[in-house]
C-alpha positions, 0 to 999 in steps of 0.5 A: 511113582518112585518106590519109597526108601525106608532105612533099615533098622540098623541104619536109623540115625539119632540125629535124623530121627530127632530132626524129623521129630523137631516139628510139632506137626510131625510129633502130632502125626506120631501121636496119631500113629502111635496106636499101631494102626496103618492109616491112609493118608486121607484119614489124617487131618492137620491144619496145613495144606495137603502138600505140606502134610505130604512133605511132613510125612515124607520127612518122617519116612525118610528118617525111618520114623514111619513106613509108607505103603502104596496100594494103587493110588492110595498111600498108607502109613504106620509108625515104625515103633518096634524099629525105633524101640530096637534102635533107641529104647524108650524114645517113642514112649518118652516122646509120647509122654512129653507131647501128651503132657504139653499138648504138642501136636494136638492139632493133628487128628483122624478124619471122622470115622478114622477111629 
């Protein structure tokens, strides 16, 4: 498997980040990851096929919203909250507040036992 590209904090682009956050499922992933914990891809549940979930996770990673780490055959993902805060102050908090108020992304959750 090729090594994942993660843009440096200073390379984060507002149009790319906003495009990545333009999908309700991806907003749901951000909501789940907002607690700061690193999650295995297998812990994430969404109302889409695994290949589609993988696509959405790749879009978030490529835009710099998340960081993916591979360990053997397992992949783990975290929200790059501090990097996003540094580059776009208040963006994550505003997104989480609005998404929570409107229920955007509520179909995404953790597998039982994933906290």
